[in-house]
C-alpha positions as CSV (number, residue, x, y, z in Angstrom):
1,X,46.6,-107.3,-6.8
2,X,48.3,-104.1,-9.0
3,X,46.4,-100.6,-9.0
4,X,45.8,-98.7,-12.3
5,X,45.6,-95.2,-11.7
6,X,43.3,-93.8,-14.4
7,X,43.5,-89.7,-13.9
8,X,46.3,-88.6,-15.6
9,X,49.5,-87.3,-14.3
10,X,48.5,-83.9,-14.1
11,X,45.8,-84.0,-12.4
12,X,47.5,-86.3,-9.7
13,X,49.6,-83.7,-9.0
14,X,47.0,-80.9,-9.0
15,X,45.0,-83.3,-6.4
16,X,47.8,-83.8,-4.2
17,X,49.0,-80.1,-4.1
18,X,45.3,-79.0,-3.1
19,X,45.6,-81.2,-0.7
20,X,48.6,-80.3,0.8
21,X,47.7,-76.5,0.4
22,X,44.6,-77.3,2.7
23,X,46.7,-78.9,5.4
24,X,48.9,-75.7,5.4
25,X,46.4,-73.4,5.2
26,X,44.8,-75.0,8.2
27,X,48.2,-75.7,10.3
28,X,50.3,-72.1,9.6
29,X,47.5,-69.9,11.4
30,X,48.4,-72.1,14.2
31,X,52.3,-72.0,14.2
32,X,52.5,-68.1,14.2
33,X,53.3,-67.0,17.2
34,X,55.4,-69.8,18.1
35,X,57.4,-68.8,15.2
36,X,57.1,-65.2,16.3
37,X,58.3,-66.3,19.7
38,X,61.3,-68.4,18.2
39,X,62.0,-65.1,15.9
40,X,62.3,-62.6,19.3
41,X,64.2,-65.3,20.7
42,X,67.1,-65.6,18.1
43,X,66.6,-61.7,17.2
44,X,67.6,-61.0,21.3
45,X,70.5,-63.5,21.2
46,X,71.9,-61.8,18.0
47,X,71.2,-58.2,19.2
48,X,73.3,-58.9,22.8
49,X,75.8,-60.7,20.9
50,X,77.4,-57.6,19.5
51,X,80.4,-56.0,20.7
52,X,78.3,-53.0,21.2
53,X,75.8,-53.7,23.3
54,X,78.6,-55.3,25.2
55,X,80.4,-52.5,25.2
56,X,77.3,-50.3,25.6
57,X,76.8,-52.5,29.0
58,X,79.4,-50.7,31.2
59,X,82.7,-50.6,28.6
60,X,83.8,-47.9,26.4
61,X,80.7,-46.8,24.9
62,X,79.3,-45.9,27.8
63,X,81.5,-43.8,29.5
64,X,82.1,-42.3,25.8
65,X,78.2,-41.6,25.6
66,X,77.8,-40.7,29.5
67,X,75.8,-43.7,30.4
68,X,76.1,-43.4,34.0
69,X,75.5,-46.6,36.0
70,X,71.2,-48.0,35.9
71,X,71.0,-45.9,32.7
72,X,73.3,-48.0,30.3
73,X,71.3,-50.8,31.8
74,X,68.2,-49.4,31.0
75,X,69.6,-48.2,27.5
76,X,70.8,-51.7,26.3
77,X,67.3,-53.7,27.0
78,X,65.1,-50.8,25.4
79,X,67.4,-51.4,22.4
80,X,66.7,-54.8,22.4
81,X,63.3,-54.7,23.5
82,X,62.7,-52.5,20.8
83,X,64.2,-55.2,18.1
84,X,62.2,-57.7,19.3
85,X,59.1,-56.0,19.0
86,X,59.2,-54.7,15.7
87,X,59.1,-58.4,14.6
88,X,56.3,-58.7,12.2
89,X,54.7,-62.6,11.2
90,X,52.7,-62.8,8.2
91,X,50.7,-65.7,7.3
92,X,49.6,-65.7,3.7
93,X,47.2,-68.2,2.4
94,X,48.8,-70.6,0.4
95,X,47.5,-71.5,-3.6
96,X,46.3,-75.1,-4.1
97,X,49.2,-75.1,-7.3
98,X,51.4,-74.1,-3.9
99,X,53.0,-71.4,-6.1
100,X,52.3,-68.5,-3.6
101,X,51.9,-68.1,-0.1
102,X,53.3,-68.9,3.2
103,X,54.7,-67.4,6.1
104,X,57.3,-64.0,5.7
105,X,58.9,-62.7,8.9
106,X,60.2,-59.6,9.1
107,X,63.0,-58.1,11.3
108,X,63.5,-54.1,12.3
109,X,62.5,-51.4,9.7
110,X,65.3,-50.6,7.6
111,X,64.3,-46.4,8.8
112,X,65.8,-47.6,12.2
113,X,62.3,-45.3,13.3
114,X,62.1,-47.7,16.5
115,X,65.1,-47.2,17.7
116,X,65.5,-43.4,17.0
117,X,63.2,-42.5,19.0
118,X,63.8,-43.8,22.1
119,X,64.3,-42.1,25.4
120,X,67.7,-43.7,26.2
121,X,69.3,-43.2,22.8
122,X,69.6,-39.6,24.3
123,X,72.1,-38.0,26.9
124,X,71.4,-34.3,27.8
125,X,74.5,-32.2,29.0
126,X,75.4,-28.8,29.8
127,X,74.8,-27.3,26.3
128,X,72.9,-29.3,24.1
129,X,71.5,-33.2,23.7
130,X,73.8,-35.8,22.5
131,X,71.3,-38.2,20.5
132,X,74.3,-41.2,20.6
133,X,72.5,-44.0,19.7
134,X,72.0,-41.8,15.9
135,X,75.2,-41.3,15.9
136,X,76.1,-45.0,16.7
137,X,74.0,-46.3,13.7
138,X,74.3,-43.8,11.3
139,X,76.7,-41.4,11.4
140,X,79.7,-43.3,10.8
141,X,83.0,-41.7,12.6
142,X,81.8,-38.5,11.8
143,X,82.8,-35.9,14.0
144,X,80.6,-35.3,17.2
145,X,82.1,-33.2,19.1
146,X,85.1,-30.5,18.2
147,X,88.2,-29.6,20.3
148,X,87.3,-32.2,22.8
149,X,88.5,-35.9,23.1
150,X,86.9,-38.8,25.8
151,X,90.0,-40.0,28.2
152,X,88.8,-42.8,29.7
153,X,89.8,-42.7,33.8
154,X,87.6,-44.7,36.4
155,X,86.1,-42.7,39.2
156,X,85.2,-39.3,37.3
157,X,82.8,-37.9,35.2
158,X,79.0,-38.4,35.0
159,X,79.2,-41.6,34.2
160,X,82.4,-42.3,36.9
161,X,84.6,-44.2,33.5
162,X,86.3,-41.1,32.0
163,X,86.1,-37.2,31.0
164,X,86.2,-35.1,27.9
165,X,89.6,-33.6,28.0
166,X,89.8,-30.5,25.9
167,X,91.9,-30.7,22.6
168,X,91.3,-33.2,19.5
169,X,87.9,-34.5,18.5
170,X,85.5,-37.1,19.8
171,X,83.6,-39.0,17.2
172,X,82.5,-43.0,17.1
173,X,85.4,-45.4,17.4
174,X,85.8,-47.1,14.2
175,X,85.7,-50.5,15.4
176,X,81.9,-49.8,16.7
177,X,80.8,-46.7,13.9
178,X,78.3,-47.6,12.0
179,X,76.0,-46.3,8.5
180,X,72.5,-46.9,7.7
181,X,73.6,-49.9,5.7
182,X,75.9,-51.4,8.2
183,X,75.6,-51.2,11.5
184,X,75.6,-52.9,14.9
185,X,71.7,-53.8,14.3
186,X,72.1,-54.8,10.4
187,X,75.1,-56.8,11.2
188,X,73.1,-58.7,13.4
189,X,70.2,-59.6,11.9
190,X,71.1,-60.2,8.6
191,X,74.5,-62.0,8.4
192,X,75.1,-65.6,6.8
193,X,75.7,-67.4,10.2
194,X,72.0,-65.9,11.2
195,X,70.3,-66.1,8.4
196,X,71.4,-70.1,8.4
197,X,70.2,-70.4,12.2
198,X,67.0,-68.8,11.0
199,X,66.3,-70.8,8.7
200,X,67.4,-74.0,10.1
201,X,65.2,-73.5,13.1
202,X,62.1,-72.5,10.9
203,X,62.3,-75.5,8.7
204,X,62.9,-77.9,11.9
205,X,59.4,-76.2,13.4
206,X,57.7,-76.5,9.9
207,X,58.9,-80.4,10.1
208,X,57.0,-80.9,13.3
């Protein structure tokens, strides 16, 4: 027996959208912490895969910045944890038309305040304080120390990886140097691969 629809297409569409919005508004808040957990895991993986983090974990940068055994691991973990803790997941009420509302995920403040305030991002030395994390994130290849350059050599220096040799200049190597708009944090979180993976995983969660 054929079914005859007496309501207009617009009215049917409106009722369907309203039913969908009610369902979404009931489900999305319950998924907030699952999505946040997933976002933290992704951000952690992306940050730790950056060559700068690898170099800080006992490589060239750890020696150049004077990070000795123990402090280098602490610095790396603090950076990773700070990025994870900065993630925000906001659930906004979905409108009956489905044109407004949904989920917004915010990664890492663009000011880098959370990272720049880390005590692990500093190294004290005779004559002052080196805010090495700020140099790595914002100062590009600007000179840090004049008339000295870092010379890697195992077993010497405060890091046991090298020492400052007179002559030349000391700066962040170009393969690691970063600016406010382009550093290892922005590259880790906004690259096309990361965005594609994030969209895929969120889609899978929403489907489930």
